[in-house]
C-alpha positions as a Markdown table, in Angstrom:
| # | Residue | x | y | z |
|---|---|---|---|---|
| 1 | Unk | -87.2 | 79.2 | -35.6 |
| 2 | Unk | -86.4 | 80.9 | -38.9 |
| 3 | Unk | -83.5 | 80.1 | -41.2 |
| 4 | Unk | -82.1 | 83.5 | -40.6 |
| 5 | Unk | -82.2 | 83.3 | -36.8 |
| 6 | Unk | -80.6 | 79.8 | -37.0 |
| 7 | Unk | -77.8 | 81.1 | -39.2 |
| 8 | Unk | -77.1 | 84.0 | -36.9 |
| 9 | Unk | -77.2 | 81.9 | -33.8 |
| 10 | Unk | -74.7 | 79.5 | -35.4 |
| 11 | Unk | -72.5 | 82.4 | -36.5 |
| 12 | Unk | -72.4 | 83.9 | -33.0 |
| 13 | Unk | -71.6 | 80.5 | -31.5 |
| 14 | Unk | -68.8 | 79.7 | -33.9 |
| 15 | Unk | -67.3 | 83.1 | -33.4 |
| 16 | Unk | -67.6 | 83.0 | -29.6 |
| 17 | Unk | -69.8 | 86.2 | -29.5 |
| 18 | Unk | -72.2 | 86.0 | -26.6 |
| 19 | Unk | -75.6 | 87.5 | -26.7 |
| 20 | Unk | -74.5 | 90.2 | -24.3 |
| 21 | Unk | -71.8 | 91.3 | -26.7 |
| 22 | Unk | -74.3 | 91.3 | -29.6 |
| 23 | Unk | -76.7 | 93.4 | -27.6 |
| 24 | Unk | -73.9 | 95.9 | -26.7 |
| 25 | Unk | -72.7 | 96.2 | -30.4 |
| 26 | Unk | -76.3 | 96.7 | -31.6 |
| 27 | Unk | -77.1 | 99.0 | -28.7 |
| 28 | Unk | -80.2 | 97.0 | -27.7 |
| 29 | Unk | -81.2 | 95.0 | -24.7 |
| 30 | Unk | -80.1 | 91.4 | -24.4 |
| 31 | Unk | -83.8 | 90.3 | -24.4 |
| 32 | Unk | -84.1 | 91.9 | -27.9 |
| 33 | Unk | -81.2 | 89.7 | -29.1 |
| 34 | Unk | -82.8 | 86.6 | -27.4 |
| 35 | Unk | -86.1 | 87.4 | -29.3 |
| 36 | Unk | -84.2 | 87.9 | -32.5 |
| 37 | Unk | -82.2 | 84.7 | -32.3 |
| 38 | Unk | -85.3 | 82.7 | -31.3 |
| 39 | Unk | -87.1 | 83.7 | -34.5 |
| 40 | Unk | -90.1 | 85.0 | -32.6 |
| 41 | Unk | -89.5 | 88.5 | -34.1 |
| 42 | Unk | -89.4 | 89.3 | -37.8 |
| 43 | Unk | -86.3 | 91.1 | -39.0 |
| 44 | Unk | -87.2 | 94.5 | -40.6 |
| 45 | Unk | -85.2 | 96.7 | -42.9 |
| 46 | Unk | -83.8 | 98.8 | -40.0 |
| 47 | Unk | -82.6 | 95.8 | -38.0 |
| 48 | Unk | -81.2 | 94.2 | -41.1 |
| 49 | Unk | -79.2 | 97.3 | -41.7 |
| 50 | Unk | -77.9 | 97.3 | -38.1 |
| 51 | Unk | -76.8 | 93.7 | -38.4 |
| 52 | Unk | -75.2 | 94.4 | -41.8 |
| 53 | Unk | -73.2 | 97.3 | -40.4 |
| 54 | Unk | -72.1 | 95.5 | -37.3 |
| 55 | Unk | -71.5 | 91.9 | -38.5 |
| 56 | Unk | -71.6 | 92.0 | -42.3 |
| 57 | Unk | -74.8 | 89.9 | -42.5 |
| 58 | Unk | -76.5 | 90.1 | -45.9 |
| 59 | Unk | -79.6 | 92.3 | -45.8 |
| 60 | Unk | -81.2 | 90.2 | -48.5 |
| 61 | Unk | -80.6 | 87.0 | -46.5 |
| 62 | Unk | -82.0 | 88.6 | -43.3 |
| 63 | Unk | -85.1 | 89.9 | -45.1 |
| 64 | Unk | -85.9 | 87.0 | -47.5 |
| 65 | Unk | -83.9 | 84.0 | -46.3 |
| 66 | Unk | -82.3 | 83.8 | -49.8 |
| 67 | Unk | -78.6 | 83.7 | -50.3 |
| 68 | Unk | -75.8 | 83.5 | -47.8 |
| 69 | Unk | -75.6 | 85.0 | -44.3 |
| 70 | Unk | -72.4 | 87.0 | -44.8 |
| 71 | Unk | -72.5 | 89.7 | -47.5 |
| 72 | Unk | -69.3 | 89.2 | -49.6 |
| 73 | Unk | -69.1 | 92.9 | -50.3 |
| 74 | Unk | -69.0 | 93.8 | -46.6 |
| 75 | Unk | -65.9 | 95.7 | -45.4 |
| 76 | Unk | -65.5 | 95.3 | -41.6 |
| 77 | Unk | -64.9 | 98.3 | -39.3 |
| 78 | Unk | -61.4 | 97.2 | -38.7 |
| 79 | Unk | -60.7 | 96.9 | -42.4 |
| 80 | Unk | -62.2 | 100.4 | -43.0 |
| 81 | Unk | -60.0 | 101.7 | -40.2 |
| 82 | Unk | -57.0 | 100.1 | -41.7 |
| 83 | Unk | -57.8 | 101.6 | -45.1 |
| 84 | Unk | -58.3 | 105.0 | -43.6 |
| 85 | Unk | -55.0 | 104.7 | -41.7 |
| 86 | Unk | -53.1 | 103.8 | -44.8 |
| 87 | Unk | -54.7 | 106.8 | -46.7 |
| 88 | Unk | -53.7 | 109.0 | -43.8 |
| 89 | Unk | -50.1 | 107.8 | -43.9 |
| 90 | Unk | -50.0 | 108.3 | -47.6 |
| 91 | Unk | -51.2 | 111.9 | -47.2 |
| 92 | Unk | -48.7 | 112.5 | -44.5 |
| 93 | Unk | -45.9 | 111.3 | -46.8 |
| 94 | Unk | -47.2 | 113.6 | -49.5 |
| 95 | Unk | -47.1 | 116.5 | -47.1 |
| 96 | Unk | -43.5 | 115.7 | -46.1 |
| 97 | Unk | -42.5 | 115.5 | -49.8 |
| 98 | Unk | -44.2 | 118.8 | -50.5 |
| 99 | Unk | -42.4 | 120.4 | -47.5 |
| 100 | Unk | -39.1 | 119.1 | -48.9 |
| 101 | Unk | -39.9 | 120.6 | -52.3 |
| 102 | Unk | -40.8 | 123.9 | -50.8 |
| 103 | Unk | -37.6 | 124.0 | -48.8 |
| 104 | Unk | -35.5 | 123.3 | -51.9 |
| 105 | Unk | -37.4 | 125.9 | -53.9 |
| 106 | Unk | -36.8 | 128.5 | -51.1 |
| 107 | Unk | -33.1 | 127.6 | -51.1 |
| 108 | Unk | -32.9 | 128.2 | -54.8 |
| 109 | Unk | -34.9 | 131.5 | -54.6 |
| 110 | Unk | -32.9 | 132.9 | -51.7 |
| 111 | Unk | -29.4 | 131.9 | -53.0 |
| 112 | Unk | -27.1 | 134.8 | -52.9 |
């Protein structure tokens, strides 16, 4: 078993993520996950990218075994969604403020 497959297996166990869930999130069959975690299959660049995007695993670690399993620069989906939601709220507030300004300007222009 490879260092990478051992680390992933431990991560999934510690985070209570069953192989069925890993397969669902990666859009692969459970048998592919079993093969991956057993170390019988090498991790290529495409699969490393999938694992990075879904779980934040370091592509370098997956491909070379060097470094740490988790990429410290990874921003999870939920974090990205939260960032986007905050930006959306900010833009909505800007729109409300602009509408208020337009309304005030209209009142000034149309004052008798």
